[in-house]
C-alpha positions in Angstrom: -79.2 -11.5 183.2 -76.6 -11.9 186.0 -73.2 -12.8 185.2 -70.2 -13.9 187.3 -67.0 -11.8 186.9 -64.6 -13.7 185.2 -61.5 -15.2 187.5 -59.1 -13.9 184.7 -57.5 -17.5 184.2 -58.8 -18.5 180.8 -61.7 -20.1 182.7 -65.1 -20.2 181.0 -67.3 -17.1 182.2 -71.0 -18.3 182.6 -73.9 -16.5 182.5 -75.7 -17.7 185.6 -79.1 -17.5 184.4 -81.0 -16.0 181.5 -84.6 -15.4 182.3 -86.6 -15.0 179.0 -90.4 -13.9 179.6 -90.8 -12.7 176.3 -89.4 -13.1 172.5 -85.9 -12.1 172.1 -85.6 -11.2 168.6 -82.2 -9.9 168.5 -79.4 -12.2 167.0 -76.1 -12.4 168.5 -72.7 -14.2 167.8 -69.5 -14.6 170.2 -65.9 -15.5 169.0 -66.3 -18.6 171.1 -68.4 -21.6 171.7 -71.4 -21.2 174.0 -73.2 -23.9 175.6 -77.0 -23.4 176.7 -78.6 -25.5 179.3 -82.2 -25.3 179.6 -83.3 -25.4 183.1 -87.0 -24.5 182.9 -89.5 -23.9 180.1 -89.2 -24.4 176.4 -87.6 -22.5 173.8 -86.9 -22.5 169.8 -83.1 -21.5 169.7 -82.1 -20.6 166.1 -78.2 -21.5 165.5 -77.1 -20.5 162.1 -80.0 -21.5 159.8 -81.0 -24.2 162.0 -84.1 -24.1 164.6 -84.1 -26.4 167.6 -87.0 -26.9 169.9 -85.6 -27.3 173.6 -87.3 -28.0 176.9 -86.0 -28.6 180.5 -83.0 -30.8 180.3 -82.0 -29.7 177.0 -78.4 -28.7 175.8 -77.6 -26.9 172.8 -73.8 -26.2 171.8 -73.4 -23.0 169.7 -70.3 -22.7 167.6 -68.0 -19.7 167.5 -68.9 -17.0 165.2 -72.6 -18.4 164.5 -75.6 -16.1 164.7 -78.0 -17.5 167.2 -81.2 -16.2 169.4 -83.4 -17.7 171.9 -86.9 -17.3 171.8 -89.3 -18.5 174.7 -92.1 -20.4 173.3 -93.7 -21.4 176.3 -96.4 -19.9 178.7 -93.9 -19.4 181.6 -90.3 -18.1 182.0 -87.5 -19.5 180.2 -84.6 -20.5 182.4 -81.4 -21.5 181.4 -77.8 -21.2 182.0 -75.3 -20.1 179.4 -71.6 -21.1 179.5 -69.4 -18.8 177.6 -65.8 -20.6 176.8 -63.9 -17.2 177.4 -62.4 -15.5 180.2 -64.1 -12.3 178.8 -67.5 -11.9 177.6 -67.7 -10.6 173.8 -70.8 -10.4 172.1 -71.9 -8.8 168.7 -75.3 -7.8 168.3 -77.1 -8.1 164.9 
């Protein structure tokens, strides 16, 4: 996963592209909102107790401090852009 260094002015720090070829079983959360834009492929995104099926063009908003994970459910690479609403990337793996 590539990241762009935060400019340090409070601007959101995007994860440029996340590519998942296999299952991502690990849950995580952040102390700020995350927005996931699906560019290619399809996935099941679990946000709290809710599962959402997304495909190219889909957008999921993940509230602060809510556990979530991304599972590639397609036959191809899942490619998405994740925008983290923080000047600093903070993640707790569960």
